[in-house]
C-alpha positions in Angstrom: 29.3 5.1 -43.8 32.4 7.4 -45.6 32.7 9.8 -43.1 31.8 9.9 -39.4 29.2 12.8 -39.0 30.1 13.3 -35.2 33.5 14.9 -36.4 33.0 16.1 -39.5 32.0 19.8 -39.4 28.5 20.4 -40.3 27.9 22.6 -43.2 24.6 22.6 -44.4 22.2 22.3 -40.7 19.5 25.3 -41.2 20.1 28.3 -39.3 16.7 28.3 -37.9 17.2 24.6 -37.1 18.1 25.2 -33.6 18.0 27.5 -30.9 20.5 27.6 -28.3 19.6 29.5 -24.9 22.4 31.7 -23.6 23.1 29.3 -20.3 22.0 25.5 -22.1 20.9 22.6 -19.8 22.6 20.1 -22.9 26.6 20.8 -23.0 27.5 22.7 -26.2 29.5 19.5 -27.0 26.9 16.9 -27.0 24.5 19.6 -28.7 26.8 20.3 -31.4 27.7 16.6 -32.0 24.0 15.4 -31.9 23.4 18.3 -34.6 26.5 17.1 -36.6 24.5 13.5 -37.0 21.6 15.2 -37.5 22.6 17.2 -40.4 24.4 14.0 -41.9 21.3 12.2 -42.1 19.1 14.7 -43.8 21.9 17.2 -46.0 21.4 14.9 -48.9 17.5 14.3 -48.9 15.7 15.1 -52.4 13.7 18.0 -52.0 10.7 16.5 -53.8 10.5 13.8 -51.0 7.8 13.5 -48.4 5.6 11.6 -46.8 7.2 7.7 -46.3 9.2 8.6 -48.5 11.4 11.0 -46.7 10.6 8.8 -43.4 12.5 5.7 -45.8 15.0 8.2 -46.8 16.1 8.6 -43.1 15.5 5.3 -42.1 18.3 4.1 -44.4 20.5 6.5 -43.4 20.2 6.0 -39.9 20.9 2.4 -40.4 24.1 3.6 -42.2 25.0 4.8 -39.1 27.9 3.1 -36.6 26.9 2.8 -33.2 28.9 5.4 -32.0 27.0 8.0 -34.1 23.9 6.7 -32.7 24.7 6.8 -29.0 25.9 10.3 -29.6 21.5 11.0 -30.7 20.4 9.0 -27.7 23.1 10.8 -25.1 21.6 14.3 -26.8 17.9 12.9 -26.0 18.1 11.4 -22.3 19.8 14.9 -21.5 16.1 16.3 -22.4 14.7 13.2 -20.6 16.7 14.1 -17.3 15.3 17.6 -17.8 12.1 16.1 -17.7 13.1 14.8 -14.5 14.1 16.9 -12.7 11.1 19.2 -13.8 9.0 16.3 -12.3 7.0 16.2 -16.0 4.7 13.4 -17.1 5.5 13.8 -20.6 7.0 15.1 -23.5 6.1 15.9 -27.1 8.5 16.4 -29.6 8.5 17.0 -33.6 6.0 18.0 -36.7 4.2 21.2 -37.2 1.8 21.2 -34.0 4.7 21.7 -31.9 6.3 24.9 -33.8 9.6 22.8 -33.4 10.0 23.2 -29.4 10.5 21.1 -27.0 7.0 20.4 -25.0 6.5 19.1 -21.2 3.4 18.4 -19.0 4.2 19.7 -15.6 1.4 19.0 -13.1 -1.2 18.7 -15.7 -0.2 21.8 -17.6 1.8 21.2 -21.0 4.4 23.7 -21.8 7.1 24.3 -24.6 10.4 24.5 -22.4 12.4 27.6 -23.6 16.1 26.5 -22.0 15.9 23.4 -24.1 16.8 23.6 -28.1 14.7 24.6 -30.5 14.3 21.6 -33.4 12.7 21.8 -36.7 11.8 18.8 -38.8 13.1 16.8 -40.7 15.5 16.5 -37.7 13.0 15.4 -35.3 12.4 12.9 -37.6 15.8 11.5 -37.5 15.9 12.0 -33.6 13.2 9.9 -33.0 14.1 7.5 -35.6 16.9 6.9 -33.8 15.4 5.9 -30.5 13.7 2.7 -31.6 14.7 -0.7 -33.2 14.9 -1.6 -37.0 11.8 -3.5 -37.0 10.5 -1.1 -35.0 10.7 1.3 -37.5 9.5 -0.7 -40.4 6.1 -0.4 -37.9 6.1 2.4 -37.6 6.6 2.8 -41.4 3.7 0.7 -42.1 1.7 1.6 -39.6 2.1 5.1 -39.5 2.3 4.6 -35.7 4.4 2.9 -33.1 4.3 1.9 -29.1 7.7 1.5 -27.9 9.4 1.2 -24.4 12.7 3.4 -23.9 15.0 3.1 -20.4 17.9 4.8 -19.4 20.4 4.1 -16.3 21.6 6.4 -14.8 23.8 6.1 -11.1 22.5 2.6 -10.9 19.0 3.5 -11.4 17.0 2.7 -14.5 14.4 4.8 -15.9 11.9 3.6 -17.9 9.4 5.2 -20.2 6.5 4.8 -22.4 6.5 6.0 -26.2 4.3 6.8 -29.2 5.6 7.5 -32.5 3.3 8.7 -35.2 3.1 10.8 -38.4 1.9 14.1 -38.7 1.6 16.2 -41.9 3.9 13.5 -43.4 6.6 14.3 -40.3 6.8 12.2 -37.0 5.6 13.4 -33.8 6.2 11.4 -30.9 4.9 11.7 -27.3 6.8 9.8 -24.2 5.5 9.2 -20.4 7.8 8.5 -17.8 7.0 5.4 -16.2 7.0 5.9 -12.2 9.9 4.3 -10.9 8.5 3.4 -7.3 5.4 2.0 -7.6 2.9 3.4 -5.2 2.0 1.8 -1.8 -1.6 -0.3 -2.5 -2.4 0.8 1.3 -2.5 4.7 0.2 -5.4 4.1 -2.1 -7.4 3.5 1.1 -9.6 1.2 -0.2 -12.8 -0.6 1.5 -11.5 -3.8 2.8 -14.5 -5.4 0.4 -12.6 -3.6 -2.5 -9.1 -5.3 -1.1 -11.1 -8.7 -0.9 -12.0 -8.5 -4.8 -8.5 -7.7 -5.8 -6.6 -10.3 -4.0 -5.8 -13.4 -5.5 -5.7 -14.8 -2.0 -9.6 -13.9 -0.9 -11.0 -14.3 -5.0 -9.6 -16.7 -7.3 -11.3 -15.1 -10.3 -13.2 -12.6 -12.0 -12.8 -9.3 -14.2 -11.6 -6.5 -12.3 -11.5 -3.2 -14.7 -9.1 0.2 -14.2 -10.7 2.9 -16.3 -10.1 6.7 -17.5 -8.7 8.8 -20.0 -5.3 9.0 -20.6 -2.8 10.3 -18.2 -5.2 9.4 -15.1 -3.3 7.2 -13.5 -4.5 3.8 -14.6 -1.3 2.2 -15.1 0.1 3.2 -11.2 -2.9 1.7 -10.0 -2.7 -1.3 -11.6 0.9 -1.8 -11.0 -0.4 -0.7 -7.2 -2.8 -3.7 -7.2 -0.1 -6.1 -9.3 2.6 -5.6 -6.7 0.2 -6.0 -3.3 -0.7 -9.3 -5.3 3.0 -10.6 -6.2 3.7 -9.6 -2.6 1.1 -11.6 -1.0 0.1 -14.8 -3.0 2.1 -17.8 -4.3 1.1 -17.4 -7.9 1.8 -17.1 -11.5 1.2 -13.4 -13.2 1.1 -12.4 -17.0 1.2 -9.4 -17.9 0.5 -8.4 -21.4 1.2 -4.5 -22.5 1.8 -2.4 -25.2 4.3 -1.7 -24.3 5.4 -3.0 -20.9 6.0 0.0 -18.3 7.0 -0.6 -15.0 8.7 -4.2 -14.6 7.9 -6.3 -11.4 10.8 -8.4 -10.0 9.3 -11.9 -8.9 8.3 -11.5 -4.9 6.1 -14.4 -4.2 5.0 -15.3 -7.7 6.5 -15.9 -11.0 6.2 -12.5 -13.0 5.9 -12.8 -17.1 6.3 -9.7 -19.2 5.1 -9.8 -22.7 5.3 -6.8 -24.7 3.1 -6.4 -27.5 4.9 -6.2 -31.2 8.0 -7.4 -29.3 7.0 -10.8 -27.3 3.9 -11.5 -28.8 1.7 -10.0 -31.7 -0.9 -8.7 -30.2 -3.6 -8.2 -27.1 -5.6 -10.9 -28.3 -2.7 -13.7 -29.1 -1.0 -12.5 -25.7 -4.6 -13.4 -24.0 -5.5 -16.6 -26.2 -1.8 -18.1 -25.3 -2.2 -17.1 -21.7 -4.4 -19.9 -21.0 -1.9 -22.5 -21.7 0.8 -21.2 -19.1 -0.6 -22.1 -16.3 -1.7 -18.4 -15.3 -3.3 -17.3 -12.0 -3.5 -13.1 -12.7 -3.6 -12.0 -16.3 -3.3 -8.3 -16.8 -4.3 -7.1 -20.4 -3.2 -3.7 -20.7 -6.1 -2.7 -22.4 -9.3 -4.0 -24.3 -9.0 -2.0 -27.3 -10.9 -4.0 -29.5 -13.8 -7.0 -29.6 -11.5 -9.5 -30.1 -9.4 -8.9 -26.9 -12.9 -7.7 -25.3 -13.9 -11.8 -26.0 -10.8 -13.4 -25.0 -10.8 -11.5 -21.3 -14.1 -12.6 -21.2 -13.3 -16.0 -22.3 -10.4 -16.3 -20.2 -12.3 -14.9 -16.9 -15.0 -17.6 -17.8 -12.2 -20.1 -17.6 -12.1 -19.7 -13.8 -8.8 -17.1 -14.2 -8.7 -13.5 -12.6 -7.9 -10.8 -15.1 -7.4 -7.3 -14.6 -7.6 -5.1 -17.6 -8.0 -0.9 -18.2 -10.3 0.8 -20.4 -10.6 4.8 -21.9 -13.5 5.8 -20.0 -14.4 8.2 -17.2 -17.4 6.2 -15.2 -17.6 2.6 -14.3 -21.5 2.4 -15.9 -19.6 4.0 -19.2 -17.0 1.2 -19.0 -20.1 -1.9 -19.2 -21.6 0.0 -21.8 -18.5 0.7 -24.0 -17.4 -3.1 -23.5 -21.3 -4.0 -24.5 -21.7 -1.7 -27.4 -18.1 -2.6 -29.0 -19.7 -5.9 -30.5 -22.0 -6.3 -32.5 -25.9 -5.9 -32.1 -26.6 -9.7 -32.9 -23.8 -10.6 -30.0 -24.5 -8.1 -27.5 -26.8 -10.2 -25.4 -24.8 -13.0 -25.0 -21.6 -10.3 -23.9 -24.1 -8.6 -21.4 -24.5 -11.8 -19.4 -20.9 -12.9 -19.8 -20.0 -9.6 -18.7 -22.4 -9.8 -15.8 -21.3 -13.1 -14.6 -17.6 -12.6 -14.5 -17.5 -8.5 -13.9 -16.4 -7.8 -10.0 -14.9 -4.4 -9.6 -15.1 -1.1 -11.9 -12.5 1.6 -10.9 -12.7 4.8 -12.6 -10.7 7.7 -11.6 -9.2 11.1 -12.7 -6.0 13.1 -11.9 -7.4 16.7 -10.3 -5.2 19.8 -10.2 -4.9 20.7 -6.0 -4.9 24.3 -4.9 -1.2 23.8 -4.3 -0.5 23.1 -7.9 -0.5 19.1 -7.7 -2.8 16.9 -9.1 -4.7 14.2 -6.4 -6.7 11.0 -7.4 -10.5 11.4 -7.7 -12.1 7.5 -8.1 -15.4 6.3 -8.9 -15.8 2.5 -7.4 -18.3 -0.1 -8.7 -18.5 -3.1 -6.5 -20.5 -5.8 -8.8 -23.3 -6.7 -6.6 -26.0 -9.3 -7.3 -28.5 -6.2 -8.0 -25.9 -4.6 -10.3 -25.3 -7.9 -12.0 -29.2 -7.8 -12.4 -29.2 -4.3 -13.6 -26.0 -5.3 -16.2 -28.7 -8.4 -17.6 -31.5 -6.7 -18.0 -30.0 -3.7 -19.8 -30.6 -1.4 -17.1 -27.2 0.0 -16.5 -28.9 2.9 -16.2 -29.6 2.0 -12.6 -26.0 1.5 -11.3 -25.1 5.2 -11.1 -27.6 5.0 -7.7 -26.4 2.0 -6.6 -23.3 3.6 -6.6 -24.4 6.2 -4.7 -26.1 4.3 -2.0 -23.1 1.8 -2.1 -21.2 3.6 0.7 -20.8 0.8 3.1 -19.7 -1.7 1.1 -17.0 0.6 -0.7 -18.6 2.1 -3.5 -18.4 5.9 -4.3 -19.3 8.2 -7.4 -16.9 10.2 -8.7 -19.3 13.5 -7.5 -19.1 11.8 -4.1 -15.2 11.8 -4.2 -14.9 15.0 -6.1 -17.0 16.5 -3.1 -15.2 15.0 -0.4 -11.8 16.7 -1.7 -13.8 20.1 -2.3 -14.5 19.6 1.4 -11.2 18.8 2.9 -9.9 22.2 1.2 -7.6 19.9 -1.1 -9.1 21.3 -4.4 -11.3 24.2 -5.3 -15.0 24.4 -6.6 -14.5 25.1 -9.9 -12.0 21.9 -10.7 -14.6 19.6 -8.4 -17.3 20.7 -11.2 -14.8 20.9 -13.7 -13.7 17.0 -13.2 -17.6 16.0 -12.7 -19.2 12.8 -14.8 -22.3 14.2 -13.5 -22.2 18.0 -12.8 -25.9 18.5 -11.6 -25.5 15.7 -9.1 -22.3 17.5 -7.7 -24.0 21.1 -7.7 -26.7 19.3 -5.4 -23.9 17.9 -3.1 -22.3 21.3 -2.5 -25.6 23.1 -2.6 -26.5 20.8 0.7 -23.8 21.4 2.3 -23.6 25.6 2.1 -27.5 25.4 3.2 
């Protein structure tokens, strides 16, 4: 690199590249140095470059920078995520056309632009995003047009971890980064029925498939980490966690805990699951059952007598069962249906619902696989399972509608939010009307 962009004056920064607030959250020195580095990277880019050509140009220029310049960019970004922590935001979105050049946070469920943070237009955000990942990860991003990665910051002896996703959007890069809870939520705070605790605890149940499901941002990872932590503290075992990326890092207590990040320590969820069979595990955690190959591998390792935890992007227990069966070709579905019925032990489906005090609370649906549920799965009668959950309260089961109704009755959420988040709105209205009458 012929010039140091930290000390060279930035002569070609576009006037609209950055908007500085009256009292900036980011100190002027840090902002100015970061802008000089970003300007150094983009100033010689040919005007006819777009898409991967543009990103390849940025990639090469970033890789020509010295470590000091990279640290300048990361210091700038880490001031942004420090602000994110101050506001208790769960997510940050930056980059590409869709953000209007603004930095957006999700705070207690609402995603809003942050007017007290600098405005960054493309391709400056492209430079910032590429600076946060390693050279091999940049290659993956350009090849696959998307990259999942982890990022961490150490501050005053504390480590803060984040899960990032960078992706192409109209020839530019966009990025979402989610804060990973620094502390595990205690398992006891979920108030699960003893039957549910018996199923998730290796001490009581040595095998079986347990699913935690929900849409993005519903707290699946938090629940799964609480269950892993409970086992880690209670049982002498070997736990293997396969994630994309790894979020919370569990310190070994009574268990050996392995963390294998997809794309970093292992090439895919399927590979990690197959390899786990040779690593003497007691518990295998598969971050997400996202394709038929991973689903079949998960069923295989569960069939072999291991305890397996995983997640799905579904909003109801019955939908989760149907999704797994529907992911495989029709000719395989009967076999998968029977295998799933034999190994599935529990499904927890959850949502985070806005509360009356503008925070969020967990609402959950819990399906315990009883002999009746197992028979319904094998016979293809999954439509009967919802009623079984409704009537299974004594066993620890609850429907999403019953739990939303409980939160409404307890004056934690409004009636509108209860109905909005219900999977079966008709059933919830029946519960509410019965209460009113």
